[in-house]
Each structure stands twice: as structure tokens, then as C-alpha cells.
C-alpha positions as CSV (number, residue, x, y, z in Angstrom):
1,M,154.4,157.5,67.5
2,T,157.4,157.6,65.4
3,L,157.7,156.8,61.9
4,A,161.3,155.9,61.2
5,P,162.7,156.6,57.7
6,C,162.1,154.1,54.8
7,P,165.0,152.7,53.5
8,P,165.8,153.8,49.6
9,S,164.5,151.5,47.5
10,A,165.3,150.0,44.1
11,A,162.9,152.6,42.2
12,D,164.4,155.4,44.5
13,D,168.0,154.0,42.4
14,Y,166.1,154.1,39.0
15,D,164.2,157.6,39.8
16,V,167.8,158.8,39.7
17,T,169.5,157.2,36.9
18,R,166.3,157.7,34.8
19,N,166.4,161.2,36.0
20,T,170.6,161.5,35.4
21,D,170.0,159.4,31.8
22,A,167.7,161.8,30.8
23,K,170.1,165.1,31.8
24,L,172.5,163.3,29.7
25,Q,170.8,162.3,26.4
26,R,169.5,165.9,26.5
27,A,172.9,167.4,26.3
28,T,174.1,164.9,24.0
29,F,171.2,166.2,21.8
30,K,172.3,169.6,22.5
31,A,175.3,169.1,21.7
32,A,174.7,167.2,18.3
33,L,172.1,170.0,17.6
34,L,174.9,172.5,17.4
35,K,176.7,170.5,14.9
36,A,174.0,169.6,12.7
37,E,174.8,169.1,8.9
38,L,172.0,170.7,6.5
39,K,171.8,168.8,3.1
40,D,169.8,170.8,0.4
41,I,168.0,167.7,-1.6
42,E,165.4,168.1,-4.4
43,D,162.4,170.6,-4.3
44,G,163.5,172.9,-1.8
45,C,163.6,169.9,1.1
46,Q,166.5,169.0,3.0
47,L,167.8,167.1,5.6
48,L,168.9,168.2,9.2
49,V,171.3,165.2,10.2
50,L,172.8,164.6,13.7
51,P,176.1,163.5,14.1
52,N,177.5,160.8,16.0
53,D,177.9,161.6,19.9
54,A,181.9,161.5,21.2
55,A,182.0,157.7,21.7
56,G,180.5,156.9,18.0
57,R,177.0,156.5,18.9
58,P,174.5,157.8,17.0
59,V,172.3,161.0,18.4
60,F,168.5,160.4,17.3
61,W,165.8,162.8,16.9
62,P,163.6,163.6,20.0
63,G,160.3,161.0,19.7
64,M,162.3,159.4,16.2
65,D,164.7,156.3,16.0
66,S,166.7,158.2,13.2
67,N,169.4,160.8,13.5
68,T,167.8,162.5,10.2
69,L,165.0,165.1,10.3
70,F,163.4,165.5,6.5
71,V,162.5,169.6,6.5
72,R,160.0,170.8,3.9
73,P,160.4,174.4,2.6
74,I,157.1,175.5,4.5
75,F,158.5,174.3,7.8
76,K,161.5,177.5,7.4
77,L,158.2,180.1,7.4
78,F,156.3,178.6,10.0
79,Y,159.6,178.4,12.1
80,E,160.5,182.2,11.0
81,S,156.5,183.1,12.0
82,A,156.7,181.6,15.0
83,K,159.5,183.4,16.0
84,L,158.0,187.0,15.0
85,L,155.1,185.9,17.4
86,H,157.2,184.9,20.1
87,K,159.0,188.0,20.4
88,F,155.9,190.0,21.2
89,S,155.1,187.3,23.8
90,A,156.0,189.2,26.9
91,D,154.1,191.9,26.0
92,V,150.4,190.2,26.2
93,P,149.2,189.1,29.7
94,L,149.1,185.4,30.5
95,S,145.6,185.7,30.6
96,R,145.3,187.2,26.9
97,R,147.8,184.5,25.3
98,H,146.7,181.6,23.3
99,K,148.2,178.7,21.4
100,L,148.7,178.6,17.5
101,L,148.5,175.0,15.9
102,R,150.2,174.9,12.5
103,G,151.6,172.4,9.8
104,V,151.1,170.5,6.7
105,P,147.6,169.6,5.2
106,G,147.0,166.2,6.3
107,I,148.9,165.7,9.4
108,G,145.7,165.2,11.6
109,K,145.7,169.2,13.4
110,S,142.3,169.1,13.6
111,S,142.7,166.1,16.1
112,F,144.3,168.0,19.0
113,G,140.9,170.4,19.3
114,L,139.4,167.1,20.8
């Protein structure tokens, strides 16, 4: 018994389009991130604003409907500490690596362990 190949379906076209769209969105986001503007606001906080794309459309942060990200001063410390921790991760075998979840009070960090 020989099976004939299935003809392409609309679902196949959708997957190709979705993958292409996702790649384009990632490339657009990366390009915008390189040109992001950091604005100082009160109490040491900052706004990180993504510029519009080449067509003049706003580029949003992943998972948000905004091109502006609010940055608290403590986040820089978190980022710098994470960079330091990851610097040594290549020396640690995979079996000994663990995750570290950090964040400001009240964001539900403890719920990640459930």
C-alpha cells in the first residue's frame, strides 16, 4: 500500500506565515532595542522607550501593548548580578545548575514554585 503525499493545506500556509511573522517581529524588536532611548524620571527611575520601525509603526515590548518600559533602580542591580552569575555558569555542569528568581516585593515570585 502506498500513501500519496497530502496536499498543502491552509494550516501549513498559516504556520509558514506565523513563523515568518515571528522572525520579522524578533528582528524588528532587536533593531528597535539597539536604538532605544533611556529617559531619566523621578527617584532614580527610568523609562526605556523603543522607537518606531522603518514604516513608522510603534514597536512594542514583548507581551505588552506599549513601547515604553518602566525601569526601577533596583533592576540594574539585578541585571548586573545576573551577568556576574552567568559569567561562571559555563564552568558548572548542567546537573548542578539551578534557577534564581528575583524581583521586587509583591509580584508573586513565590507562585512560580507551585
